[in-house]
C-alpha positions in Angstrom: 80.1 89.9 91.6 79.8 90.6 95.3 77.6 87.4 95.8 80.1 85.4 93.8 83.1 86.9 95.5 81.2 86.7 99.1 80.6 82.7 98.2 84.3 82.2 96.9 86.2 83.7 99.5 84.3 82.7 102.3 84.6 85.4 105.3 86.7 87.5 103.7 84.9 91.0 103.6 84.1 91.8 100.3 83.6 95.7 99.2 83.2 95.5 95.4 80.8 98.7 93.5 80.8 97.6 90.0 88.9 95.3 94.0 116.8 88.1 87.1 117.2 88.3 90.8 120.5 90.0 92.7 121.4 89.7 96.3 121.6 92.8 98.3 124.9 93.2 100.3 122.7 94.5 103.2 123.1 91.6 104.3 104.2 78.1 112.5 103.6 75.1 111.3 105.0 71.7 112.7 108.7 72.1 112.9 111.1 69.3 110.5 113.4 68.3 113.6 115.7 66.3 111.0 116.7 70.3 109.5 120.1 71.3 110.9 121.1 74.1 111.9 123.2 76.7 109.4 125.2 79.6 109.7 122.8 82.1 107.0 119.4 83.0 106.7 118.5 84.2 103.1 115.0 86.1 102.9 113.7 86.6 99.3 111.6 89.6 98.5 109.1 90.5 95.7 109.4 92.9 93.4 106.9 95.5 95.3 109.3 95.3 98.3 112.8 95.2 96.3 113.3 99.2 95.5 116.0 101.0 96.9 113.1 103.4 99.3 112.6 100.1 101.0 116.3 99.4 101.5 116.2 100.3 105.2 113.1 98.5 106.1 114.7 95.3 104.6 118.2 96.2 106.8 116.0 96.1 109.8 114.6 93.1 109.0 118.2 91.5 108.6 119.0 93.3 111.7 116.3 91.6 113.8 116.2 88.4 112.3 120.3 87.9 112.9 120.1 89.1 116.0 117.4 86.4 117.4 119.1 83.5 115.4 122.9 84.1 115.8 123.2 83.8 112.2 124.0 86.1 108.7 120.9 87.5 107.1 120.8 88.1 103.2 118.3 90.1 101.4 117.6 89.0 97.8 115.7 91.4 95.9 114.3 90.2 92.8 112.7 91.7 89.8 109.9 88.8 89.4 107.1 87.7 91.2 107.9 83.8 90.1 111.7 84.5 91.1 110.9 84.9 94.7 108.3 82.1 94.7 110.6 79.5 93.2 113.5 80.5 95.7 111.1 79.7 98.7 110.0 76.9 97.4 113.5 75.0 96.1 115.0 76.4 99.4 117.2 78.6 97.3 115.6 81.1 100.4 114.7 80.2 103.9 112.1 83.5 104.1 109.8 85.4 102.4 107.1 88.2 102.6 104.9 87.4 99.7 101.0 87.8 98.7 98.6 84.9 99.9 98.5 83.4 96.2 102.3 83.3 96.2 102.0 81.5 99.4 99.4 79.1 98.1 101.9 78.1 94.9 104.9 78.0 96.8 103.1 75.5 99.5 101.9 73.8 96.6 105.0 73.4 95.3 106.7 72.8 98.6 104.6 71.9 101.6 107.4 72.6 103.6 106.8 76.1 103.3 104.6 77.4 105.7 103.5 80.9 107.5 105.2 82.3 110.1 103.0 85.4 110.8 100.9 88.1 109.1 100.1 91.5 110.1 97.1 92.1 111.9 94.4 94.5 110.9 93.7 97.9 112.9 92.2 95.8 115.3 95.5 94.3 116.2 93.5 90.4 115.3 93.1 88.5 112.5 89.2 89.7 112.1 90.1 92.8 109.8 93.7 91.4 108.9 92.9 92.9 105.3 94.2 94.8 102.5 92.8 95.7 99.2 92.6 95.0 95.5 92.1 98.3 93.6 90.5 98.8 89.8 91.6 102.0 88.9 91.2 104.6 86.2 93.0 108.1 85.4 91.2 110.7 87.4 88.4 112.2 84.8 87.6 109.1 83.1 85.8 107.5 86.3 82.4 108.7 85.0 82.4 106.4 82.1 82.3 103.9 84.9 79.1 104.3 86.3 75.6 103.2 86.4 73.7 106.1 87.6 75.5 107.4 90.6 76.8 103.7 91.4 80.6 102.7 90.1 79.9 99.6 87.8 82.5 97.5 85.9 80.6 97.2 82.6 82.7 99.5 80.6 86.4 97.9 81.7 85.0 95.7 78.2 87.2 96.4 75.2 90.0 98.9 76.9 93.9 98.4 78.1 93.9 96.3 80.9 97.0 96.3 83.2 97.6 93.5 86.0 100.7 93.0 87.8 101.5 89.4 87.6 99.6 86.2 87.4 101.0 85.1 90.7 99.5 88.3 92.1 96.5 88.0 94.8 95.3 91.5 94.2 97.0 92.2 91.0 95.4 89.3 89.4 93.8 86.5 90.9 91.4 88.3 92.9 90.3 91.0 90.0 89.8 87.9 87.6 87.5 86.2 89.9 85.9 89.6 90.3 85.4 90.3 86.7 84.3 86.6 85.8 81.8 86.5 88.8 80.7 90.0 87.4 79.8 89.1 83.9 79.3 85.2 84.0 75.8 86.6 85.0 75.2 87.9 81.9 74.3 85.5 78.4 76.8 87.3 76.2 79.7 86.3 78.7 78.2 83.1 80.4 81.2 81.0 79.1 84.1 83.8 80.2 87.1 82.2 81.2 90.5 83.5 83.3 91.9 82.5 79.6 90.0 84.9 78.3 91.2 87.9 80.1 95.1 86.7 79.9 95.8 88.5 76.7 93.8 91.2 74.2 92.9 91.5 70.8 90.3 92.1 68.7 87.0 90.6 69.7 88.6 89.4 72.7 87.6 90.8 76.3 90.0 93.3 76.8 92.2 94.9 73.6 95.4 95.1 75.4 96.5 93.0 78.7 99.5 94.3 79.9 101.5 93.1 83.3 103.2 95.9 85.6 105.4 93.1 87.2 104.4 94.6 90.6 102.0 96.7 91.6 103.8 100.0 91.6 104.2 98.8 87.6 100.8 98.4 87.3 99.8 101.6 88.5 102.4 103.2 86.5 100.6 101.7 83.0 97.5 103.5 84.5 99.1 106.5 84.8 101.2 107.0 82.1 98.2 106.1 79.5 99.4 102.6 78.6 96.3 101.3 80.4 92.8 102.4 81.0 92.1 100.3 83.3 95.0 99.1 86.3 94.6 96.3 88.9 97.1 96.8 92.2 96.4 96.8 95.6 96.5 99.7 98.1 99.7 99.0 100.2 102.3 99.0 97.7 101.4 102.5 96.6 100.8 103.7 99.7 104.1 105.1 99.6 103.7 107.2 97.0 100.2 108.5 97.0 98.3 110.3 99.2 94.3 110.1 99.3 92.8 113.3 97.5 89.2 113.1 98.2 86.5 110.3 99.2 86.8 107.6 101.4 90.2 105.5 101.7 89.9 102.3 99.7 86.0 103.2 98.8 85.1 103.0 94.9 85.3 107.1 93.8 88.1 107.8 95.8 90.9 109.5 94.3 94.6 109.9 95.2 97.5 112.0 93.7 101.1 111.1 93.3 102.6 113.0 96.4 105.7 115.0 96.1 109.0 113.8 96.7 107.8 110.4 95.6 110.6 107.6 95.0 110.9 105.4 91.5 108.9 104.3 89.5 106.8 107.5 90.7 109.3 110.1 90.5 107.9 111.5 87.0 104.8 111.1 87.7 104.3 113.5 90.6 100.8 115.1 91.1 99.3 112.5 88.5 95.7 111.2 90.2 93.9 108.0 89.7 90.1 107.2 90.9 89.0 103.7 92.3 86.2 102.2 90.5 86.3 99.0 92.4 87.9 97.3 95.8 87.9 94.1 97.3 89.2 93.1 100.5 91.9 90.3 100.6 93.8 88.1 103.4 96.9 89.8 104.5 100.1 88.5 103.0 102.0 86.4 105.5 106.3 86.3 105.9 106.6 82.7 105.2 109.5 80.1 106.3 110.8 76.8 104.7 111.2 74.3 107.3 113.0 72.1 105.5 116.0 75.0 105.6 115.6 76.5 108.7 115.9 74.3 111.8 113.3 74.3 114.5 115.1 76.0 117.1 115.3 79.0 114.8 111.7 78.7 113.9 110.7 79.0 117.5 113.2 81.8 117.7 111.7 83.5 114.3 108.0 83.0 115.3 108.7 84.5 119.0 110.9 87.3 117.5 107.8 88.4 115.3 105.2 88.5 117.9 107.4 90.1 120.3 107.0 93.9 121.7 110.4 94.4 119.9 109.2 94.2 116.4 105.5 95.3 117.5 106.5 98.6 118.9 109.5 98.8 116.3 108.9 102.1 114.4 111.2 101.0 111.6 109.1 98.2 111.0 105.6 99.4 112.2 105.7 102.9 111.0 103.6 105.1 113.2 100.6 106.4 111.5 102.0 110.3 111.1 105.6 109.0 110.0 107.0 110.3 106.6 109.4 107.8 106.4 109.0 104.9 103.7 108.1 101.4 104.9 106.2 97.8 104.3 104.0 98.5 107.2 101.7 101.8 108.6 99.7 101.8 111.4 96.2 103.4 111.6 95.1 102.6 114.8 98.5 101.7 116.4 97.0 97.9 117.7 98.7 96.6 114.6 101.4 93.4 115.2 102.0 90.4 113.6 99.9 87.1 114.5 100.7 83.5 113.9 98.5 81.6 111.4 98.3 78.2 109.7 98.6 77.2 106.4 94.5 76.3 106.5 94.0 80.0 107.0 94.9 81.1 103.7 92.1 78.4 101.7 89.8 81.1 100.8 92.5 82.2 98.5 93.0 78.8 97.0 89.2 78.7 96.6 89.8 81.5 93.8 90.9 78.9 91.4 89.0 75.9 92.0 
C-alpha cells in the first residue's frame, strides 16, 4: 500500500500502516480579461463547512471578500458535494472552498475554474501543506486490525464500510487507492477495481457500503454502529473531537467526541474511535471561476488572502489554544494562505488514472 501510493501520489508524504442546496442570508491563474465585473460574489461551501456551527466563519469570509471587492457576498451552503462542484463549474457560484478531488472534477468540467490559494502547512510553506485521510474503527475494536504489533487493513474485507462521497479526496479517492494498492499485491485480489468497492453485498469486498455525505456524516456512521470501518479526514472532525491517546494522525491514536460538540455529534458525547490507517493528502484550495470573476477582482482576492489582514485574522486562522469552532486552526502560528497553480494538484489526478 505504501509503495503504491508513494508512486501514485508522487511527492505526497504517505503515512500508512496496514488514511438540495440553500442560500445563507449571511450574506491564480491567468485572468480572463473579457470577464465583466458584477455586483455580487457567490461562494459555495461543501456540506462539511455548511453547518450552523461554522456560520461565523462563513460570515467572516463574506466580510473580508466584500470589503476587498466592494461586492455583496452570498454564501451558498449545500448538502451534497456534487451541488458545490457543479455550481462552481457552471458559474452559478464564483468561489468555493473544496477538496482537491472536487477541484480536479470542477476544473475538468470548466478549465476556467482555478485555485486561488491553499492553506500552508505548519512551516508556513507548501512543503507540508497536507492534511490526513483516516481509516477508523470504534475504540475497542482496533486489535482486530493488527498483524503482530503493527496495524494492517487485511480485516476490512467483509466489513460494513463508510465513505464520504465519491467526489471526496480523503473520504473516497485516497482510501480507495490505498485499498487497491494494498490488496492488489495479493493473488486473490489482483483483479480488484474501484468499482468493486462502490457497493457491498454477499461475495463483495465489503458486506455493506455507506456514504456519509460529509466527513462528519461518515464519522457518525462509525460511531452509531452503522459502519465497522469509516473513512474521513482529520480537519473536518477536529472541531468535535479531542485526542485521548497516541500520536495525532498516526495509527493507534484514539479520539473522543468532546463535551459540547455541535451537531451531528451532540448525541455522541464521549464516544471514541481509533485510527488504523492514515494517509497524507494535499491541502484543499479556495477556488475561483475566472469566467465569472473579473480580472480586477481576481487580483484583489489574491492580494486579500495572502495579506496580513487574513493571516493574522483569528476568526480565519484560529489560535491553537482557541475553544472556538472554525475551518482552519493554527498549530505553529506560521500558517497562512499561499498561491498555487493547477499543476500542483496533478498528484490527485493521478489517483484516478
